[in-house]
C-alpha positions in Angstrom: -31.8 -30.3 50.5 -31.5 -31.2 55.3 -28.0 -33.3 53.7 -26.9 -30.1 51.5 -27.2 -27.2 53.8 -25.5 -29.7 56.6 -22.6 -29.8 54.8 -23.1 -26.4 54.3 -23.3 -25.3 58.1 -21.1 -27.1 58.7 -18.5 -25.7 57.0 -19.5 -21.6 58.3 -19.1 -22.8 62.5 -15.8 -23.7 62.1 -12.9 -21.3 63.8 -10.9 -21.3 61.1 -13.1 -19.3 58.7 -13.9 -17.1 61.6 -9.7 -15.9 62.4 -9.9 -15.9 58.6 -13.1 -13.7 58.6 -12.5 -11.8 61.3 -8.9 -11.2 59.3 -10.1 -9.9 55.6 -12.9 -7.7 57.0 -9.7 -6.3 59.2 -7.8 -6.0 55.4 -10.7 -3.6 53.6 -12.2 -1.6 56.6 -10.6 1.9 56.7 -10.7 2.5 60.4 -7.5 2.1 62.0 -8.9 1.5 65.6 -11.5 -1.1 64.2 -8.6 -2.6 61.9 -6.1 -2.9 65.2 -9.0 -4.4 67.5 -9.8 -7.0 64.5 -6.2 -7.8 64.0 -6.5 -8.6 68.1 -9.4 -10.4 68.0 -8.0 -13.1 65.3 -5.3 -13.0 67.2 -7.1 -13.8 70.3 -8.7 -16.7 68.3 -6.3 -18.2 66.8 -4.2 -18.6 70.8 -7.6 -19.8 72.3 -8.5 -22.2 69.7 -4.7 -24.0 68.9 -3.8 -24.0 72.6 -4.2 -28.0 73.6 -5.2 -27.1 77.0 -9.0 -25.8 76.2 -9.5 -28.7 73.4 -8.4 -31.2 76.1 -10.8 -29.7 78.5 -13.5 -29.7 76.6 -13.2 -33.3 75.3 -13.1 -34.3 78.8 -16.6 -33.3 79.2 -18.2 -33.2 75.7 -16.6 -37.0 75.5 -18.4 -40.5 75.8 -15.8 -42.4 77.9 -15.9 -46.6 77.7 -18.1 -47.4 81.3 -17.7 -50.9 82.8 -18.1 -53.5 80.3 -19.1 -56.8 82.8 -19.8 -60.3 81.1 -23.0 -59.5 79.2 -23.3 -60.9 75.5 -24.9 -58.6 72.4 -27.3 -59.1 69.5 -25.4 -57.0 67.2 -22.8 -54.1 67.3 -23.6 -51.3 64.9 -20.6 -49.4 63.6 -21.6 -45.9 62.2 -19.9 -45.3 59.1 -17.8 -42.6 58.6 -14.0 -43.9 58.4 -13.4 -44.8 54.6 -13.8 -42.8 51.9 -13.8 -43.7 47.8 -10.1 -43.0 47.6 -7.8 -41.7 43.9 -9.2 -44.8 42.4 -12.8 -45.4 43.9 -11.5 -48.4 45.9 -11.2 -47.4 49.8 -9.3 -46.9 52.3 -9.8 -46.4 55.7 -9.1 -43.1 57.4 -8.4 -41.3 60.7 -11.6 -43.2 62.3 -10.6 -46.4 61.2 -10.7 -47.3 65.4 -14.4 -47.8 64.6 -14.3 -50.5 61.8 -11.6 -51.8 64.6 -13.2 -52.3 67.5 -16.6 -53.2 65.5 -15.1 -56.0 64.0 -12.9 -57.1 68.0 -15.9 -56.8 69.2 -18.0 -59.6 66.9 -14.0 -61.8 67.1 -14.4 -62.2 70.5 -18.2 -63.2 70.8 -19.1 -59.8 72.6 -21.6 -59.3 69.5 -23.3 -62.3 66.6 -23.3 -59.5 64.1 -21.3 -56.5 62.9 -23.7 -53.5 60.9 -21.9 -51.1 59.2 -24.2 -48.5 58.8 -23.6 -45.5 56.2 -23.3 -44.6 52.7 -21.6 -41.7 51.4 -21.0 -38.8 53.1 -19.3 -37.4 50.2 -21.0 -34.0 48.5 -19.6 -35.2 45.7 -21.7 -37.9 43.2 -19.7 -41.1 43.2 -20.5 -45.0 43.9 -18.5 -45.5 46.7 -21.1 -47.0 50.0 -18.9 -47.6 52.4 -21.0 -50.3 54.5 -20.6 -52.1 51.4 -16.2 -51.9 51.3 -16.4 -52.4 55.1 -18.1 -55.5 54.6 -15.4 -56.8 51.6 -12.4 -56.0 54.1 -14.3 -58.6 56.5 -14.9 -60.9 54.3 -11.1 -60.5 53.3 -10.2 -61.6 56.8 -11.7 -64.5 56.6 -15.2 -63.4 58.8 -18.6 -65.3 58.1 -20.6 -63.2 55.7 -23.8 -64.1 57.6 -23.1 -62.4 60.1 -22.4 -59.2 59.0 -25.3 -56.7 57.8 -25.4 -53.2 55.6 -27.1 -50.4 55.7 -26.0 -48.7 53.0 -28.5 -45.3 52.0 -27.7 -43.3 55.3 -25.8 -40.3 54.7 -25.9 -38.9 58.8 -27.0 -40.3 61.8 -30.6 -39.5 62.0 -30.5 -41.9 59.1 -28.2 -44.0 60.6 -30.8 -44.4 63.6 -33.7 -44.7 60.9 -32.1 -47.5 58.8 -30.6 -49.5 60.9 -33.2 -49.8 63.3 -35.4 -51.2 59.9 -32.6 -53.9 59.7 -32.3 -54.7 63.1 -36.4 -55.5 62.9 -36.4 -57.1 60.6 -33.5 -59.8 61.9 -35.3 -59.6 64.9 -32.4 -59.0 67.0 -33.0 -58.1 70.4 -32.4 -55.1 72.1 -30.2 -53.4 73.0 -27.3 -53.5 70.7 -24.0 -52.2 70.8 -23.2 -48.3 68.9 -19.5 -47.7 68.2 -18.3 -44.6 67.2 -15.6 -41.8 67.9 -15.7 -40.2 71.5 -16.4 -36.8 70.3 -19.6 -38.0 68.3 -21.0 -40.3 71.2 -23.2 -37.8 72.8 -25.5 -36.8 69.1 -25.4 -40.5 68.2 -26.7 -41.8 71.3 -29.2 -38.9 71.1 -30.0 -39.5 68.1 -30.9 -43.6 68.5 -32.7 -42.4 71.8 -35.0 -40.3 70.0 -35.2 -43.2 67.4 -36.4 -46.2 69.9 -33.1 -47.7 69.4 -32.0 -49.3 72.7 -28.1 -48.9 72.5 -24.9 -49.2 74.5 -22.2 -46.8 73.9 -19.4 -48.4 72.8 -17.0 -45.3 72.3 -13.2 -45.2 70.3 -11.8 -43.0 68.5 -9.9 -40.6 71.0 -8.5 -37.1 69.7 -8.5 -35.2 72.7 -8.7 -34.8 76.4 -6.5 -36.2 79.2 -4.9 -34.6 82.3 -3.5 -31.3 82.6 0.0 -30.5 82.1 1.6 -27.2 81.1 3.2 -28.4 77.9 -0.2 -28.1 76.9 -0.2 -23.8 77.1 2.2 -24.3 73.9 0.2 -23.4 70.8 0.1 -26.1 68.3 -1.1 -25.5 64.3 -2.7 -29.1 64.9 -5.1 -28.5 67.7 -6.9 -25.7 65.7 -8.9 -28.0 62.9 -9.7 -30.1 65.9 -12.3 -27.5 67.1 -13.9 -28.0 63.4 -14.7 -31.5 64.9 -17.0 -30.7 67.8 -17.8 -27.6 67.2 -20.1 -29.3 64.4 -20.5 -32.0 67.4 -21.9 -29.0 69.3 -23.9 -27.8 66.8 -25.1 -31.2 65.4 -26.3 -31.8 69.0 -28.1 -28.4 69.7 -30.1 -28.8 66.3 -31.2 -32.4 67.9 -32.5 -30.8 71.2 -34.6 -28.3 69.2 -36.1 -31.3 67.6 
């Protein structure tokens, strides 16, 4: 039930639907003065959420950036799901967050981490048999990774369960902390807080940066592709707030 309501809430908090709601209300109401104000508000929000400068400035403060890594070796790198889906025929495909898989594989190949743990089942509300962690294991095996270094946790549907179920596997395997944690930069802040709450010591290894960078005047030009990126950050912000209150 929690999983279902979290998906519904995520649907309601995205800026696109705020703008759409204002336009719909403006079309329905009769009061011309209120109608004009609603249209102005909708246009203002559209401009704000489509200008790269605001998204980049927020990302610069929100995203977790890489720290200076020394020659420390880790027993395991935890790679959070969300980088793959079932595909049209259920065979699986990499999504926009595929960098999570890539960085996790590189850390294992380079010897930075001895084991790699994929954590994630299926984040979709639609029922299907796709298990992301198992699919990721299969991809590594096709790349000739030894099966003995790959661990999977295929039950979790959210970050809270990622931490809970991963912790159980790490303890069962007697792998010493701290562990490297790989996830997207925009998700790392909430992931770190969640794993800390679960008592799992982790070192952040962010990847898949989608915004941020230095200011330039070209960032003042509105772009359509910026608006949906705010969806990601508003969901993270609300999720982090809920975790803080809990």
